[in-house]
C-alpha positions in Angstrom: 4.0 191.1 -9.1 7.1 191.3 -11.7 9.8 193.5 -12.5 12.0 192.6 -15.5 14.6 193.9 -17.8 15.9 192.2 -21.0 19.0 190.7 -21.9 21.5 188.7 -19.8 19.9 185.3 -20.9 22.0 183.1 -18.7 22.7 185.6 -15.7 22.6 183.8 -12.3 19.3 183.1 -11.0 17.8 181.8 -7.7 14.4 180.3 -6.8 13.1 180.7 -3.1 10.6 178.5 -1.4 8.7 180.3 1.6 9.9 177.4 3.8 13.6 178.2 3.0 14.2 175.8 0.3 16.5 177.1 -2.3 17.3 176.2 -6.0 20.1 177.9 -8.1 20.2 178.1 -11.9 20.0 180.4 -14.8 17.6 183.1 -15.9 15.1 182.1 -18.6 12.8 184.8 -20.0 12.9 188.0 -18.5 15.6 189.1 -15.9 14.3 190.4 -12.4 12.4 189.4 -10.0 8.8 187.7 -9.5 6.6 186.5 -6.7 3.7 183.8 -6.5 2.6 180.5 -5.6 4.7 177.5 -6.6 2.5 174.7 -8.3 3.6 171.8 -10.6 2.2 170.9 -13.9 2.6 167.1 -15.0 1.8 168.1 -18.8 4.8 166.7 -21.3 3.4 169.1 -24.1 1.1 172.2 -24.3 2.9 174.7 -22.3 2.0 177.6 -24.6 -1.8 176.5 -23.8 -0.6 176.7 -19.8 1.2 179.9 -19.7 -1.6 181.7 -21.4 -4.6 180.2 -19.3 -5.7 183.0 -16.9 -6.4 180.5 -14.3 -2.5 180.5 -13.5 -2.9 183.8 -12.6 -0.3 184.9 -9.8 1.3 181.4 -9.9 4.9 180.1 -10.7 4.4 177.2 -12.7 7.3 174.4 -12.7 7.0 172.1 -15.4 7.9 168.4 -14.3 8.7 167.3 -17.9 12.4 167.9 -18.3 12.7 169.4 -21.9 10.2 172.2 -22.6 10.1 174.9 -25.8 10.8 172.1 -28.2 8.0 173.5 -30.5 8.6 177.3 -29.9 5.4 179.8 -29.8 3.1 180.4 -32.5 0.2 182.6 -32.9 -2.6 180.4 -33.0 -2.5 178.3 -29.7 -2.5 181.1 -27.2 -5.5 180.6 -24.7 -6.0 184.3 -23.9 -4.6 187.8 -24.7 -1.3 187.3 -22.6 1.0 184.9 -20.8 -0.8 184.9 -17.3 1.9 183.0 -15.2 3.9 185.0 -12.5 6.9 182.9 -13.3 8.2 179.7 -15.4 10.5 177.1 -14.2 12.2 174.6 -16.2 15.0 172.1 -16.4 16.2 172.2 -19.8 15.2 174.8 -22.1 15.1 173.7 -25.9 18.2 175.4 -27.4 16.5 175.7 -31.0 12.6 175.1 -31.5 11.6 172.8 -34.2 8.2 173.0 -35.4 6.6 174.3 -38.8 4.2 176.5 -36.8 6.8 178.0 -34.5 7.0 181.9 -34.7 9.5 182.6 -32.1 11.0 180.9 -29.0 9.5 180.5 -25.7 12.5 182.3 -23.9 11.6 185.2 -26.3 8.1 185.3 -25.6 8.7 185.2 -21.9 11.1 187.9 -22.1 9.2 190.4 -24.4 6.1 190.0 -22.1 8.2 190.4 -18.6 7.7 186.8 -17.4 10.8 186.1 -15.1 11.8 182.5 -14.9 14.6 180.1 -14.1 16.2 177.1 -16.0 18.9 174.5 -15.1 17.5 173.2 -11.8 16.2 170.1 -10.6 12.8 170.3 -11.2 12.2 166.6 -10.1 13.6 167.5 -6.5 11.3 170.7 -6.5 8.2 168.9 -7.5 8.9 166.1 -4.8 9.2 169.0 -2.2 6.1 170.6 -3.4 4.3 167.1 -3.1 5.3 166.5 0.4 5.2 170.0 1.7 2.5 171.5 -0.3 1.9 174.4 -2.6 3.7 177.3 -1.3 4.8 181.1 -2.0 8.0 181.4 -4.2 10.2 183.8 -5.5 12.2 184.0 -8.7 15.6 186.5 -8.6 17.9 187.3 -11.1 20.3 190.0 -12.3 20.1 193.3 -10.0 17.2 191.4 -7.9 19.8 189.0 -6.3 20.6 189.4 -2.7 21.3 187.1 0.2 19.4 184.2 1.0 17.9 185.8 4.2 16.8 189.1 2.4 15.2 186.9 -0.4 13.4 184.8 2.0 11.9 187.7 3.8 10.6 189.2 0.6 8.8 185.7 -0.4 7.4 185.6 2.9 5.7 189.0 2.7 4.1 188.1 -0.7 0.3 187.7 -0.8 -1.1 184.2 -0.3 -3.5 182.3 -2.6 -5.9 181.5 0.2 -8.5 184.5 0.3 -7.5 186.0 -3.1 -10.4 187.1 -5.2 -8.7 187.4 -8.7 -11.5 186.9 -11.2 -11.9 190.7 -11.8 -8.0 190.8 -12.7 -8.3 188.5 -15.5 -11.8 188.8 -17.0 -12.7 190.9 -20.1 -13.4 194.3 -19.5 -16.1 194.2 -22.4 -18.8 191.8 -23.5 -17.9 190.0 -26.8 -19.7 187.5 -28.9 -18.2 184.2 -30.4 -20.6 183.4 -33.3 -22.0 179.8 -33.8 -20.2 178.1 -36.5 -22.9 177.0 -39.2 -26.9 177.3 -38.1 -27.4 179.1 -35.0 -29.1 176.8 -32.8 -28.6 178.2 -29.3 -27.6 181.3 -27.5 -25.4 180.9 -24.2 -24.2 183.6 -21.7 -20.8 182.7 -20.6 -19.7 184.5 -17.4 -16.0 185.1 -17.8 -13.9 184.2 -14.7 -10.7 183.4 -16.5 -12.1 181.5 -19.5 -9.7 180.1 -21.8 -10.1 180.9 -25.7 -11.0 177.4 -26.7 -14.0 177.0 -24.5 -16.4 179.2 -26.4 -14.9 178.0 -29.6 -15.9 174.2 -28.7 -19.3 175.6 -27.8 -19.6 177.5 -31.2 -18.8 174.2 -33.0 -21.9 173.0 -31.6 -24.0 176.0 -33.0 -24.1 177.9 -29.9 -23.6 181.5 -30.2 -21.6 182.6 -27.1 -22.0 185.9 -25.4 -18.7 186.4 -23.1 -19.4 188.7 -20.4 -17.3 190.2 -17.6 -16.9 188.5 -14.0 -18.9 191.6 -12.7 -21.9 190.7 -14.9 -25.5 191.1 -13.1 -28.2 188.8 -13.5 -30.0 191.4 -15.7 -27.2 191.5 -17.8 -26.9 187.9 -18.3 -30.5 187.6 -19.0 -30.5 190.8 -21.4 -28.9 188.2 -24.2 -31.9 185.9 -23.7 -29.8 182.8 -22.9 -30.9 179.2 -23.7 -28.2 178.5 -21.2 -25.5 179.9 -18.9 -21.7 178.8 -18.6 -19.3 179.5 -15.5 -15.8 179.5 -16.8 -12.7 178.4 -15.2 -10.6 181.0 -13.5 -7.8 181.9 -10.6 -8.3 182.4 -7.1 -10.2 181.3 -3.8 -14.0 180.2 -4.5 -14.5 181.4 -0.9 -13.8 184.8 -2.0 -16.0 184.9 -5.0 -19.2 186.1 -3.4 -20.5 188.0 -6.4 -20.4 185.0 -9.0 -21.8 182.7 -6.2 -24.7 185.1 -5.9 -24.8 185.2 -9.6 -25.2 181.4 -9.9 -27.9 181.1 -7.3 -30.0 183.5 -9.6 -29.6 181.3 -12.7 -30.4 178.3 -10.5 -33.6 180.0 -9.0 -34.7 180.7 -12.7 -34.0 177.1 -13.8 -32.0 178.1 -16.9 -29.5 175.3 -18.0 -26.3 175.6 -16.3 -23.0 174.1 -16.9 -19.5 175.1 -15.0 -16.0 174.0 -15.6 -13.2 174.3 -12.9 -13.8 177.3 -11.0 -17.0 177.3 -12.2 -17.5 173.8 -10.5 -16.5 175.2 -7.2 -19.0 178.1 -7.5 -21.7 175.5 -8.0 -20.4 173.9 -5.1 -20.6 176.8 -2.8 -24.0 178.0 -4.6 -25.5 175.0 -3.4 -24.3 175.2 0.5 -21.0 173.0 0.2 -17.8 174.1 1.3 -14.7 174.4 -0.7 -11.1 173.6 0.6 -7.5 174.2 -0.6 -5.9 170.9 -2.0 -2.4 170.3 -0.7 -0.7 170.8 -4.0 -3.7 170.7 -6.5 -4.1 169.0 -10.0 -2.2 170.6 -13.0 -1.4 168.9 -16.2 -3.1 167.0 -19.0 -3.0 163.4 -17.4 -5.3 163.3 -14.7 -7.8 160.3 -14.3 -11.6 161.1 -13.6 -14.5 158.7 -13.5 -17.6 159.5 -14.7 -20.0 157.8 -12.2 -23.1 157.9 -14.3 -21.4 155.8 -16.9 -18.4 154.5 -15.2 -16.1 155.3 -17.7 -12.6 156.8 -17.2 -11.4 160.0 -18.7 -8.1 161.3 -18.9 -8.4 165.0 -18.4 -6.8 168.3 -18.4 -6.8 170.1 -15.2 -5.6 173.2 -13.1 -7.2 173.6 -9.7 -5.8 174.3 -6.4 -9.2 174.4 -4.4 -12.1 171.6 -4.4 -15.7 171.1 -3.3 -16.2 169.5 0.0 -19.2 167.2 -0.8 -20.3 163.8 0.4 -19.2 161.3 -2.5 -21.8 158.6 -2.1 -24.8 160.1 -0.9 -27.4 162.4 -2.5 -27.5 165.9 -0.7 -30.8 168.0 -0.1 -29.8 171.6 -1.3 -32.2 174.6 -1.9 -32.2 173.7 -5.3 -33.4 170.4 -5.0 -31.2 167.1 -5.0 -27.5 167.2 -5.8 -24.7 164.5 -6.4 -21.3 163.8 -7.2 -21.2 163.0 -10.9 -17.3 162.8 -11.4 -14.4 161.9 -8.9 -10.6 161.9 -9.3 -9.2 158.5 -9.2 -5.8 159.5 -7.7 -7.2 161.0 -4.7 -11.2 160.8 -4.6 -11.4 164.8 -5.0 -15.0 165.9 -6.2 -14.8 166.2 -9.8 -18.1 167.0 -10.9 -21.3 167.8 -9.7 -25.0 167.2 -10.9 -28.4 168.6 -9.7 -31.1 166.1 -10.0 -34.2 168.5 -10.1 -32.6 171.1 -12.4 -30.6 171.4 -15.4 -27.4 172.2 -13.8 -24.1 170.5 -13.8 -20.4 171.1 -13.6 -16.8 169.6 -13.6 -13.8 170.3 -12.0 -11.6 170.0 -15.3 -11.1 171.5 -19.1 -13.2 169.7 -21.6 -12.2 172.1 -24.1 -8.9 169.8 -24.5 -6.4 172.9 -25.0 -4.2 171.2 -24.7 -5.6 167.7 -24.8 -6.7 165.2 -24.2 -10.3 165.1 -25.8 -11.9 162.5 -23.8 -14.3 165.0 -22.1 -15.7 166.6 -25.3 -19.0 165.0 -24.6 -19.8 167.3 -21.9 -20.5 170.1 -24.4 -23.0 167.8 -25.9 -24.6 167.1 -22.7 -24.8 170.9 -22.2 -26.7 171.0 -25.5 -29.0 168.2 -24.4 -30.1 170.1 -21.5 -30.9 173.1 -23.5 -32.9 170.9 -26.0 -34.7 169.3 -23.1 -35.4 172.8 -21.8 -36.8 174.2 -25.0 -39.0 170.9 -25.6 
């Protein structure tokens, strides 16, 4: 929910959390008002990929790095057709971007797309508050939207919560499209778009995969109409407990025994399809510096993440599911959150992070090769 007007770049602005904590600064991007869930991202770079990630739909993103906007905005690094964050919060925006690929400033792009933001606030104090109190609803107000604190707080508390929100249909593609394989075509994959990032099908295409990206509403018949060698479930926003269609679709794929790979929201959907629960994290994992251990190799990866929900599965035991045995394959080293699942009797696995590495790091790129190996094994 965003309303905005152009101009008045340095107009007074205020950020109001649902518990009453208030931060005052200056407008950044569009002037107006916006509401969402306040979350923080720990990446020191990659803000263009962050704000265009559909997983951030209905969230107001706080950047913990103090200086944002240095490299401007370009026409190559966007992960989708538009900016998806509901609002953007920075401490010290760059006055002038300095990068040979920059086509315009971050401030101008936020304004052009009607994204209300705020700058000049203590983002460190705000981040500490969210770590202690948890992610919560927030409003950012500037220009004519400003009012007394009590009125603004009441409006924030009327905004919808993230828990229980089914949002994939709001961010998915409306029409199926194909990303052709680079070089020789080796496999066909049906990718269910729950909020997919553009780099993800590109990473598969680099491995000789022709990717058919399908809407989140796709049926099993539509998935199998493309004769897939594998099925992929993407990242996306919202509460997995509300994503009943995606869970039902994944169960049909599991029944058929087709190689399956899920990332981020897709990991949570696999968890629910297997019969595990999901729960909302206190403040989530967001950024490009999250340590995860691959339990099959013992290797530690630094990963890109964006999730506020997690799978509730036992870490140290193999679980019986309707589709055979399953185990936790990856675990977060900061808080022991489930970061991956693997079926032992069927060709299916998932991770809770972003191996497409946009923006960075590239430690988890091998997971696409693991998906290729599953499809090769099934074909053999």
